[in-house]
VMD Tcl script that draws the C-alpha trace (Angstrom):
set ca {
  {18.26 -20.54 4.64}
  {16.58 -17.21 5.35}
  {13.20 -16.87 3.70}
  {11.78 -14.03 5.78}
  {12.61 -10.48 4.78}
  {11.70 -6.85 4.98}
  {11.96 -3.98 2.51}
  {11.33 -0.34 3.26}
  {11.03 2.81 1.20}
  {10.44 6.46 2.09}
  {8.97 9.07 -0.23}
  {8.81 12.79 0.48}
  {5.53 14.29 -0.63}
  {3.98 17.77 -0.60}
  {0.61 16.66 0.79}
  {-0.09 16.70 4.50}
  {0.48 13.43 6.36}
  {-3.11 13.29 7.63}
  {-4.48 13.84 4.09}
  {-2.46 10.97 2.65}
  {-3.35 8.72 5.59}
  {-7.04 9.58 5.43}
  {-7.20 8.83 1.74}
  {-5.31 5.54 1.88}
  {-7.00 4.34 5.09}
  {-10.58 5.57 4.74}
  {-11.03 6.03 0.97}
  {-8.72 3.60 -0.84}
  {-11.42 3.13 -3.49}
  {-10.44 6.62 -4.74}
  {-6.81 5.61 -5.38}
  {-7.68 4.24 -8.83}
  {-8.75 7.77 -9.84}
  {-5.40 9.17 -8.68}
  {-3.07 6.42 -9.90}
  {-4.94 4.71 -12.76}
  {-1.73 3.48 -14.37}
  {-1.00 1.39 -11.29}
  {-4.32 0.78 -9.50}
  {-7.42 -0.17 -11.47}
  {-9.76 -0.61 -8.49}
  {-10.11 -1.16 -4.75}
  {-13.40 -2.71 -3.73}
  {-14.71 -3.37 -0.26}
  {-15.27 -7.11 0.07}
  {-16.17 -7.22 3.76}
  {-16.55 -4.78 6.67}
  {-16.45 -0.98 6.43}
  {-14.02 1.43 4.80}
  {-11.45 2.63 7.32}
  {-12.04 -0.13 9.86}
  {-9.77 -2.81 11.24}
  {-10.88 -6.25 10.06}
  {-12.18 -5.00 6.71}
  {-11.27 -6.90 3.57}
  {-10.36 -4.95 0.43}
  {-9.88 -6.43 -3.03}
  {-7.29 -4.60 -5.19}
  {-6.80 -4.80 -8.96}
  {-3.41 -3.38 -9.88}
  {-0.62 -3.49 -12.44}
  {2.72 -4.87 -11.25}
  {5.69 -5.12 -13.61}
  {3.32 -4.57 -16.55}
  {0.99 -7.43 -15.53}
  {-2.54 -6.98 -14.19}
  {-2.86 -8.71 -10.84}
  {-5.21 -8.95 -7.86}
  {-4.74 -8.99 -4.12}
  {-7.21 -9.33 -1.30}
  {-6.06 -7.71 1.92}
  {-7.17 -7.85 5.53}
  {-6.81 -4.50 7.30}
  {-4.93 -5.29 10.53}
  {-4.50 -1.80 11.97}
  {-5.52 1.80 11.37}
  {-4.11 4.39 13.77}
  {-5.24 7.92 12.97}
  {-2.98 9.51 15.60}
  {0.15 7.92 14.08}
  {-1.16 8.03 10.47}
  {-0.51 4.31 10.08}
  {-2.26 1.49 8.21}
  {-1.17 -2.16 8.29}
  {-2.58 -4.96 6.20}
  {-1.99 -8.60 5.35}
  {-2.46 -10.08 1.88}
  {-4.85 -13.04 2.19}
  {-5.45 -13.89 -1.49}
  {-3.93 -13.12 -4.86}
  {-0.82 -13.30 -7.01}
  {1.64 -12.23 -4.32}
  {0.89 -15.34 -2.28}
  {2.21 -17.51 -5.10}
  {5.74 -16.29 -4.22}
  {5.26 -14.92 -0.69}
  {2.87 -17.05 1.39}
  {3.08 -14.46 4.19}
  {2.98 -10.82 3.06}
  {2.26 -7.78 5.26}
  {2.57 -4.09 4.49}
  {2.56 -0.99 6.65}
  {2.20 2.55 5.35}
  {2.80 5.49 7.66}
  {2.83 9.21 6.91}
  {4.90 11.59 9.05}
  {4.62 15.39 8.95}
  {7.81 16.89 7.52}
  {8.18 20.60 6.87}
  {5.33 21.76 4.65}
  {4.66 18.23 3.44}
  {5.28 14.77 4.76}
  {7.30 11.61 4.54}
  {5.52 8.38 3.60}
  {7.19 5.16 4.74}
  {6.19 1.81 3.30}
  {7.42 -1.34 5.03}
  {6.92 -4.75 3.44}
  {7.40 -7.86 5.59}
  {7.28 -11.17 3.77}
  {8.25 -14.81 3.72}
  {9.46 -16.19 0.40}
  {8.23 -19.58 -0.76}
  {11.81 -20.64 -1.59}
  {15.35 -19.21 -1.69}
  {15.22 -18.60 -5.44}
  {12.27 -16.17 -5.11}
  {13.54 -12.57 -5.38}
  {12.73 -9.86 -2.88}
  {9.60 -7.91 -3.89}
  {11.42 -4.86 -5.27}
  {8.71 -4.51 -7.95}
  {6.13 -3.91 -5.22}
  {8.38 -1.22 -3.72}
  {8.53 0.46 -7.14}
  {4.74 0.19 -7.41}
  {4.06 1.83 -4.01}
  {6.61 4.57 -4.76}
  {4.90 5.45 -8.04}
  {1.42 5.18 -6.54}
  {2.40 7.42 -3.61}
  {3.76 10.07 -6.00}
  {0.57 9.92 -8.09}
  {-1.60 10.30 -4.98}
  {0.53 13.25 -3.86}
  {0.19 14.95 -7.25}
  {-3.58 14.53 -7.09}
  {-3.86 15.77 -3.49}
  {-1.72 18.85 -4.16}
  {-2.83 19.82 -7.69}
  {-5.17 22.54 -6.43}
  {-3.30 23.44 -3.26}
}
mol new
graphics top color blue
foreach p $ca { graphics top sphere $p radius 0.5 }
foreach p [lrange $ca 0 end-1] q [lrange $ca 1 end] { graphics top cylinder $p $q radius 0.2 }
display resetview
């Protein structure tokens, strides 16, 4: 009975790796302006934007349903363009009592490659893997890229 799992996705974007990382790590409250069909808001609940230990409250649409998640920022590494967080409240915990995500941007040619890794523990065997969240981060990443590169 394996309840722990991991899903990963990679998206090529035109924006620079550092630009994507800076936005998602230091200014996630701007994501709702760039991907309003997926992210309605990101509000700082505790700490400071761009700092380890901060708590961010997200309002988002997943599989057509408005949901919320509160995350604890576990790591921000500006040299590696990486941000890791753990979901500590919200809808995801109803199915996945342990849910972590890492987003990392790598320079690639004139743009970059964004890799999302989801690590989770399912509440029971009949809970599906969170493929809907993978679809959400893919779409959100593409929307952010379009916004970052529209005037480039």
